LOTITI-755214 format. One line per field, with one value per residue (C-alpha): residue in one letter; x, y, z. Coordinates in steps of 0.2 Angstrom, whole numbers, plus 5000, padded with zeros to 4 digits. Layout:
BEGIN
r [a/...]
xx [X/...]
yy [Y/...]
zz [Z/...]
***
This chain:
BEGIN
r [x/x/x/x/x/x/x/x/x/x/x/x/x/x/x/x/x/x/x/x/x/x/x/x/x/x/x/x/x/x/x/x/x/x/x/x/x/x/x/x/x/x/x/x/x/x/x/x/x/x]
xx [5259/5275/5284/5294/5309/5310/5324/5319/5331/5324/5332/5340/5327/5312/5320/5323/5305/5298/5310/5302/5284/5288/5296/5281/5269/5279/5281/5296/5300/5295/5278/5275/5280/5269/5254/5257/5257/5242/5232/5237/5231/5215/5211/5215/5204/5190/5191/5191/5174/5166]
yy [4870/4877/4891/4904/4912/4931/4942/4958/4971/4980/4991/4983/4991/4984/4967/4967/4972/4959/4946/4951/4950/4933/4927/4934/4924/4909/4910/4909/4926/4919/4913/4930/4939/4928/4931/4950/4950/4938/4949/4964/4957/4951/4968/4976/4964/4967/4986/4985/4976/4990]
zz [5004/4996/5005/4997/5006/5007/5014/5023/5030/5045/5059/5074/5085/5076/5076/5095/5097/5086/5095/5112/5106/5098/5115/5125/5113/5113/5094/5082/5074/5057/5064/5071/5055/5045/5057/5056/5037/5036/5048/5038/5021/5029/5036/5019/5010/5023/5021/5002/5002/5011]
***
């Protein structure tokens, strides 16, 4: 699977919170962000089918 690189600017506070969640879940920050975005899209797609 080809992977694209994107750059996102976020507040320092949000980054620290994401870092803490990733650490607690033993994930990389990248893996956590991909997981969050994937779940968001799946949720939207599920809601749009209703």
